[in-house]
C-alpha atoms as a printed R data frame, in Angstrom:
   type eleno elety resid chain resno       x      y       z
1  ATOM     1    CA   THR     A     1 110.359 70.143 102.195
2  ATOM     2    CA   ALA     A     2 109.246 73.506 103.599
3  ATOM     3    CA   PRO     A     3 106.822 73.417 106.509
4  ATOM     4    CA   LEU     A     4 103.167 73.993 105.687
5  ATOM     5    CA   GLU     A     5 103.255 77.288 107.621
6  ATOM     6    CA   VAL     A     6 105.871 78.669 105.208
7  ATOM     7    CA   ARG     A     7 104.201 77.211 102.099
8  ATOM     8    CA   GLU     A     8 100.947 78.937 103.008
9  ATOM     9    CA   LYS     A     9 102.705 82.280 103.387
10 ATOM    10    CA   VAL     A    10 104.369 82.191  99.933
11 ATOM    11    CA   ALA     A    11 101.384 80.975  97.955
12 ATOM    12    CA   PHE     A    12 100.057 83.213  95.179
13 ATOM    13    CA   ALA     A    13  96.304 83.388  94.608
14 ATOM    14    CA   PRO     A    14  95.334 83.570  90.923
15 ATOM    15    CA   GLU     A    15  94.252 87.182  91.304
16 ATOM    16    CA   GLN     A    16  97.717 88.075  92.712
17 ATOM    17    CA   LEU     A    17  99.755 86.817  89.790
18 ATOM    18    CA   VAL     A    18  99.684 89.917  87.592
19 ATOM    19    CA   ASP     A    19 100.587 92.113  90.572
20 ATOM    20    CA   ALA     A    20 103.356 89.727  91.652
21 ATOM    21    CA   LEU     A    21 104.872 89.644  88.182
22 ATOM    22    CA   GLU     A    22 104.783 93.439  87.932
23 ATOM    23    CA   HIS     A    23 106.316 93.705  91.401
24 ATOM    24    CA   ALA     A    24 109.094 91.310  90.390
25 ATOM    25    CA   ARG     A    25 109.852 93.316  87.242
26 ATOM    26    CA   ALA     A    26 109.825 96.613  89.127
27 ATOM    27    CA   SER     A    27 112.153 95.281  91.830
28 ATOM    28    CA   GLY     A    28 115.076 95.175  89.434
29 ATOM    29    CA   ARG     A    29 116.272 91.993  91.151
30 ATOM    30    CA   LEU     A    30 114.798 89.503  88.677
31 ATOM    31    CA   ARG     A    31 115.282 89.644  84.915
32 ATOM    32    CA   GLU     A    32 112.674 87.001  84.131
33 ATOM    33    CA   ILE     A    33 110.212 85.085  86.293
34 ATOM    34    CA   ALA     A    34 107.497 82.470  85.937
35 ATOM    35    CA   ILE     A    35 105.326 81.601  88.933
36 ATOM    36    CA   LEU     A    36 103.568 78.263  89.444
37 ATOM    37    CA   SER     A    37 101.451 78.226  92.584
38 ATOM    38    CA   THR     A    38  99.071 75.423  93.527
39 ATOM    39    CA   CYS     A    39  97.225 74.604  96.719
40 ATOM    40    CA   ASN     A    40 100.301 73.041  98.352
41 ATOM    41    CA   ARG     A    41 103.357 74.362  96.523
42 ATOM    42    CA   THR     A    42 104.895 77.379  94.909
43 ATOM    43    CA   GLU     A    43 107.591 77.158  92.234
44 ATOM    44    CA   LEU     A    44 109.532 80.119  90.904
45 ATOM    45    CA   TYR     A    45 111.513 79.878  87.708
46 ATOM    46    CA   CYS     A    46 113.663 82.931  87.167
47 ATOM    47    CA   SER     A    47 116.735 84.609  85.856
48 ATOM    48    CA   THR     A    48 118.358 86.857  88.437
49 ATOM    49    CA   ASP     A    49 121.180 89.328  88.801
50 ATOM    50    CA   ALA     A    50 124.599 88.203  90.075
51 ATOM    51    CA   ALA     A    51 123.308 87.784  93.639
52 ATOM    52    CA   GLY     A    52 121.107 84.868  92.480
53 ATOM    53    CA   LEU     A    53 119.281 83.138  95.282
54 ATOM    54    CA   GLU     A    54 119.687 86.136  97.569
55 ATOM    55    CA   SER     A    55 117.875 88.332  95.049
56 ATOM    56    CA   LEU     A    56 115.033 85.840  94.730
57 ATOM    57    CA   LEU     A    57 114.614 85.434  98.476
58 ATOM    58    CA   GLN     A    58 114.720 89.208  98.950
59 ATOM    59    CA   TRP     A    59 112.020 89.771  96.326
60 ATOM    60    CA   LEU     A    60 109.813 86.944  97.643
61 ATOM    61    CA   GLY     A    61 110.196 88.181 101.195
62 ATOM    62    CA   ASP     A    62 109.401 91.762 100.176
63 ATOM    63    CA   TYR     A    63 106.312 90.673  98.280
64 ATOM    64    CA   HIS     A    64 104.902 88.503 101.061
65 ATOM    65    CA   HIS     A    65 106.223 90.663 103.938
66 ATOM    66    CA   LEU     A    66 108.510 87.919 105.248
67 ATOM    67    CA   ALA     A    67 112.125 87.926 106.342
68 ATOM    68    CA   PRO     A    68 114.328 86.361 103.640
69 ATOM    69    CA   ALA     A    69 115.956 84.247 106.381
70 ATOM    70    CA   MET     A    70 112.572 82.569 106.989
71 ATOM    71    CA   LEU     A    71 112.533 81.528 103.330
72 ATOM    72    CA   ALA     A    72 116.081 80.188 103.197
């Protein structure tokens, strides 16, 4: 349901996946994460700290240089 403009900004190119997973681990916000990114959608499956969705949006925003509010 996200607009195309947002979906394009949170896509992960295949060559970014290792870096993104390492970034997620180093952030300390996500305990586990799996990333599925295709040409028109990105899915994140994760285990987070107590802050849950906030932690995920903060990490995703940090990684893609976006405000977490844009992702909510």
